[in-house]
C-alpha positions in Angstrom: -158.4 174.4 118.6 -156.0 176.7 120.4 -156.8 175.2 123.7 -156.1 171.7 122.3 -152.8 172.8 120.9 -151.8 174.6 124.1 -152.6 171.4 126.0 -150.3 169.1 123.9 -147.4 171.6 124.0 -147.3 171.3 127.8 -146.9 167.5 127.8 -143.4 166.3 127.1 -143.8 162.5 127.1 -146.0 159.9 125.5 -148.4 159.7 122.6 -151.8 159.3 124.1 -152.5 163.1 124.4 -151.3 163.7 120.8 -153.6 160.9 119.5 -156.6 162.2 121.5 -156.1 165.7 120.1 -155.6 164.3 116.6 -158.8 162.2 116.8 -160.7 165.3 118.0 -159.4 167.3 115.0 -160.3 164.5 112.6 -163.8 164.6 113.9 -164.2 168.2 112.8 -165.3 167.6 109.1 -165.2 171.4 108.4 -161.4 171.4 108.8 -158.9 170.9 106.0 -156.9 168.2 107.8 -154.2 167.8 105.2 -153.4 171.6 105.2 -153.4 171.6 109.0 -151.1 168.6 109.2 -148.7 170.2 106.6 -148.6 173.4 108.7 -147.9 171.5 111.9 -144.8 169.8 110.3 -142.9 173.1 110.2 -143.8 174.1 113.8 -140.9 174.7 116.3 -142.6 172.4 118.8 -141.9 168.7 118.3 -145.4 168.0 119.9 -147.0 169.8 117.0 -144.9 168.0 114.5 -145.9 164.7 116.1 -149.6 165.8 115.8 -149.0 166.6 112.1 -147.5 163.2 111.7 -150.4 161.5 113.4 -152.9 163.4 111.2 -151.0 162.4 108.0 -151.1 158.8 109.1 -154.8 159.0 109.5 -155.1 160.6 106.1 -152.6 158.4 104.3 -155.1 155.7 103.5 -157.0 157.9 101.0 -154.5 160.6 100.4 -151.2 159.6 98.6 -149.8 163.1 99.2 -150.2 162.6 102.9 -148.4 159.2 102.7 -145.6 160.8 100.6 -145.1 163.5 103.2 -144.6 160.8 105.9 -141.9 159.2 103.7 -140.1 162.5 102.9 -140.7 165.4 105.2 -141.5 163.6 108.4 -138.7 161.0 107.9 -136.2 164.0 107.7 -137.3 165.3 111.1 -134.4 165.2 113.6 -136.6 164.6 116.7 -136.8 161.0 117.8 -140.3 161.4 119.2 -141.5 162.5 115.7 -139.8 159.3 114.4 -141.7 157.2 116.9 -145.0 158.7 115.7 -143.9 158.0 112.1 -143.5 154.3 113.0 -147.0 154.3 114.5 -148.4 156.1 111.4 -146.8 153.5 109.1 -148.2 150.6 111.1 -151.7 152.3 111.0 -151.4 152.5 107.2 -150.4 148.8 106.9 -153.0 147.6 109.4 -155.8 149.4 107.5 -154.7 148.4 104.0 -153.8 144.8 105.2 -150.2 143.7 106.0 -150.0 141.3 103.0 -151.4 144.0 100.6 -148.9 146.4 102.1 -145.9 144.2 101.3 -144.9 146.2 98.1 -145.0 149.4 100.2 -143.1 147.7 103.1 -140.3 146.6 100.6 -140.2 150.1 99.0 -139.8 151.8 102.3 -137.1 149.3 103.4 -135.1 150.1 100.3 -135.1 153.8 101.0 -131.7 155.4 101.7 -133.0 157.3 104.7 -132.5 155.0 107.8 -135.5 156.8 109.4 -137.8 155.5 106.7 -136.5 151.9 107.1 -136.7 152.2 110.9 -140.3 153.3 110.7 -141.1 150.0 109.1 -139.0 147.8 111.3 -140.1 149.6 114.5 -143.6 150.3 113.4 -144.5 146.7 112.7 -143.1 145.3 116.0 -143.9 142.7 117.1 -144.0 141.6 113.5 -145.2 138.1 114.2 -148.2 139.3 116.2 -149.5 141.0 113.0 -151.8 139.2 110.6 -149.9 137.7 107.6 -146.5 137.8 109.4 -147.9 135.6 112.2 -148.5 132.9 109.6 -145.3 133.8 107.6 -142.6 134.6 110.2 -139.8 133.8 107.7 -141.0 136.7 105.5 -140.6 139.0 108.4 -137.3 137.6 109.5 -135.8 138.0 106.0 -137.1 141.5 105.5 -135.7 142.6 108.8 -132.5 140.7 108.6 -131.5 142.3 105.3 -130.6 145.5 107.3 -128.2 143.8 109.8 -125.2 145.7 108.5 -126.8 149.1 107.8 -124.6 152.1 108.4 -127.1 153.5 110.9 -126.6 152.1 114.5 -130.1 153.5 115.2 -131.5 151.2 112.6 -129.4 148.2 113.5 -130.7 148.4 117.1 -134.2 148.2 115.7 -133.2 145.2 113.6 -131.7 143.4 116.6 -134.7 144.2 118.9 -137.2 143.2 116.3 -135.5 139.9 115.6 -135.2 139.3 119.4 -139.0 139.8 119.7 -139.6 137.2 117.0 -137.1 134.8 118.4 -139.1 134.4 121.6 -141.7 132.3 119.7 -139.7 131.4 116.6 -136.3 130.6 118.0 -135.4 128.0 115.4 -136.3 130.2 112.4 -134.3 133.2 113.7 -131.3 131.1 114.7 -131.4 129.5 111.2 -131.2 133.1 109.7 -128.4 134.3 111.9 -126.3 131.1 111.7 -125.0 132.1 108.3 -124.1 135.7 109.4 -120.5 136.9 109.2 -119.9 137.9 112.8 -116.4 139.1 112.0 -118.2 142.2 110.7 -118.6 144.4 113.9 -122.0 145.7 112.6 -123.4 142.2 112.2 -121.9 141.1 115.5 -123.6 144.0 117.3 -127.0 143.0 115.9 -126.5 139.3 116.7 -125.6 140.2 120.3 -128.9 142.2 120.6 -130.9 139.3 119.3 -129.4 136.8 121.7 -129.5 139.2 124.7 
C-alpha cells in the first residue's frame, strides 16, 4: 500500500490515478476500507484526502456513516480538488441508487447551508439532462438548480450558471422560460444569467 500512496502523492493533477489506487484498495477484501478512508481525510496531502473521499463514495451505497462523512467532513475541506472528488462521489451515489430514487437526498443536500455540499450536487450531476430521469424531466433539474441563483457563494453561483448553460444547449426554451422571470437588478442573479447566456 505504501507504494500506491507514494505514487499518488507525486501526481498533482487529475483524478484517474486516485481512482486507480482507490479501486485497487477496494479490491483488497482484508482491509477495513472505512477506517482507511477516515484516516486519509486528516492527511496533510490533498491527494490522500481525495483518495479518502473516493473510497467513502464507493462505500456510501451500503454505509450511511461513509455518506455522512462526505456531507460533513469532506464538504468542510478547503481544497478545491477534494471538492471536485466530492462531486464525483455524490454522482456515483446517485447513479448507483438511481437518480429518481436519489431525489430526496439531492433535495436534502441542496438545502444544506454549506455551499460545498450544494455545489457537490450541482457540479456532480453535470450534465444533468444527460442523466437518466433528468433527461426525461429537464424541468425538475432546471428548477432544482435555479433555486440557487442568488446564493451568497460565488463559487456555487458559477456552478449554477454553468449547469444551466449546459442544459440550455438542448433545452433552450425551458431554461429561457425559467430565467425570464428572474430579477436581474439583483447583481447575483445577473451574474448567473450572464453565465447561462455566455
